[in-house]
C-alpha positions as CSV (number, residue, x, y, z in Angstrom):
1,M,148.2,79.2,-51.6
2,Q,149.9,76.5,-54.1
3,Q,152.7,78.3,-54.4
4,I,153.3,78.6,-50.5
5,Q,152.3,74.5,-50.1
6,S,155.0,73.9,-52.8
7,L,157.4,75.8,-51.2
8,K,156.9,73.9,-47.7
9,I,157.4,70.5,-49.4
10,M,160.8,71.8,-51.1
11,K,162.4,73.4,-48.0
12,F,161.0,70.5,-46.1
13,T,162.7,67.6,-48.5
14,I,166.0,69.9,-48.3
15,L,166.1,70.1,-44.6
16,L,165.6,65.7,-44.9
17,A,168.5,65.6,-47.5
18,V,170.7,67.7,-45.6
19,I,169.7,65.8,-42.1
20,S,170.4,62.5,-43.9
21,S,173.9,63.5,-45.0
22,I,175.0,64.4,-41.7
23,K,177.6,61.9,-40.6
24,Y,176.1,60.0,-37.4
25,V,179.2,60.3,-34.8
26,R,179.3,57.4,-32.0
27,S,181.9,55.8,-29.9
28,E,183.2,52.9,-31.0
29,S,184.8,50.0,-29.2
30,C,188.1,48.3,-28.1
31,Q,188.0,45.2,-26.4
32,C,190.9,43.2,-24.6
33,A,190.8,39.6,-23.3
34,A,193.2,37.2,-22.3
35,Y,193.1,33.6,-24.0
36,F,194.7,30.3,-23.1
37,T,196.1,28.5,-25.9
38,S,198.1,25.0,-26.2
39,D,199.2,22.9,-29.5
40,I,196.4,20.0,-28.4
41,A,193.8,22.0,-26.3
42,E,191.1,24.3,-27.6
43,V,191.6,28.4,-27.5
44,R,189.6,29.6,-24.4
45,K,188.8,33.2,-23.4
46,I,189.8,33.3,-19.8
47,Y,189.8,37.0,-18.8
48,K,188.2,40.0,-20.1
49,V,189.1,43.7,-19.1
50,P,186.3,46.1,-19.4
51,D,185.8,47.9,-23.0
52,Y,186.8,51.3,-23.8
53,E,185.9,53.5,-26.5
54,I,187.9,54.9,-29.6
55,E,186.6,57.5,-32.0
56,N,186.3,55.0,-35.0
57,C,187.1,51.9,-36.3
58,Y,190.5,52.6,-37.8
59,Q,191.9,53.3,-34.5
60,T,193.5,49.4,-34.5
61,A,196.8,50.7,-33.2
62,E,195.4,52.9,-30.2
63,C,193.6,49.7,-29.5
64,H,196.5,47.8,-29.5
65,R,198.6,50.2,-27.2
66,G,195.7,50.4,-24.8
67,C,195.4,46.4,-24.2
68,Y,199.0,45.9,-24.4
69,D,199.6,48.5,-21.1
70,T,196.2,47.3,-19.5
71,F,197.8,43.1,-20.0
72,S,201.7,44.6,-19.3
73,R,200.2,46.0,-16.0
74,L,198.5,43.5,-14.8
75,T,200.8,40.7,-15.4
76,N,203.9,42.5,-14.7
77,N,205.0,42.4,-18.4
78,G,203.9,39.0,-18.5
79,D,205.1,36.9,-16.2
80,V,203.1,34.3,-15.2
81,T,204.3,34.2,-11.5
82,H,203.1,37.3,-10.7
83,I,200.6,38.1,-7.8
84,A,197.4,39.5,-9.1
85,P,195.6,41.8,-7.0
86,N,193.3,38.7,-5.4
87,G,196.7,37.4,-3.9
88,L,196.6,34.4,-6.9
89,R,199.3,34.1,-9.4
90,I,199.0,34.7,-13.1
91,A,199.5,31.0,-13.9
92,Q,197.2,30.0,-11.3
93,L,193.9,32.4,-12.5
94,A,194.6,30.8,-16.0
95,C,194.4,27.3,-14.5
96,H,191.6,28.0,-12.4
97,N,189.3,30.0,-15.4
98,Y,190.6,27.4,-17.9
99,G,189.4,24.5,-16.2
100,Y,191.0,21.5,-17.9
101,D,194.4,20.0,-17.5
102,I,197.2,21.4,-20.3
103,E,200.6,21.2,-20.7
104,N,202.8,23.7,-22.0
105,G,200.1,26.3,-22.1
106,Q,200.1,29.7,-23.3
107,L,198.5,32.8,-22.0
108,G,198.2,35.6,-24.9
109,A,196.2,38.9,-24.9
110,Y,193.9,39.5,-27.8
111,I,192.3,42.8,-29.0
112,R,188.8,43.1,-30.8
113,V,188.3,46.5,-32.7
114,C,184.5,47.4,-33.5
115,N,183.1,43.6,-33.0
116,G,185.7,42.3,-35.7
117,P,187.8,39.3,-35.5
118,W,190.1,38.7,-32.6
119,Q,193.8,39.5,-33.2
120,Y,196.8,38.4,-31.3
121,I,198.7,41.2,-29.6
122,N,201.5,39.5,-27.0
123,T,202.2,36.6,-25.0
124,A,202.8,36.1,-21.4
125,N,206.5,34.8,-20.6
126,G,206.6,30.9,-19.6
127,P,204.3,27.8,-20.3
128,I,201.6,27.4,-18.2
129,C,200.7,23.8,-17.1
130,C,197.5,22.7,-15.2
131,R,196.3,19.7,-13.3
132,N,193.0,19.9,-11.6
133,G,192.3,23.5,-12.0
134,D,195.7,24.2,-10.2
135,S,199.1,25.5,-11.8
136,V,201.6,23.1,-11.7
137,P,205.5,23.0,-12.8
138,C,205.5,22.2,-16.3
């Protein structure tokens, strides 16, 4: 009887060891956002696209490519005068979402892989100037 009990405990221990050695597979996230920056003002996130899944946290290139393509599509390749689906120019959206007056601001795309640091990937063409939440000529 004791041998059977010992055998059961040994089998259970082996089963636990096998289960704990199996790699837990889960999807990881790639985040994309547009930040508004200038030499004299704070950096502020003004737009975030929905996260998408990547297979692992080493797929920075895939995240970069996906976010670059999304940013290029939304801004017509970085054109701050491009009209967004809501009828506003990209520069106007940036000023409205930023909320401060600014001279020569830049709209940049950034990625974040697996909750790591935000990494710069691209800048829209042309400076953006804002007054009272509206885009104005620089």
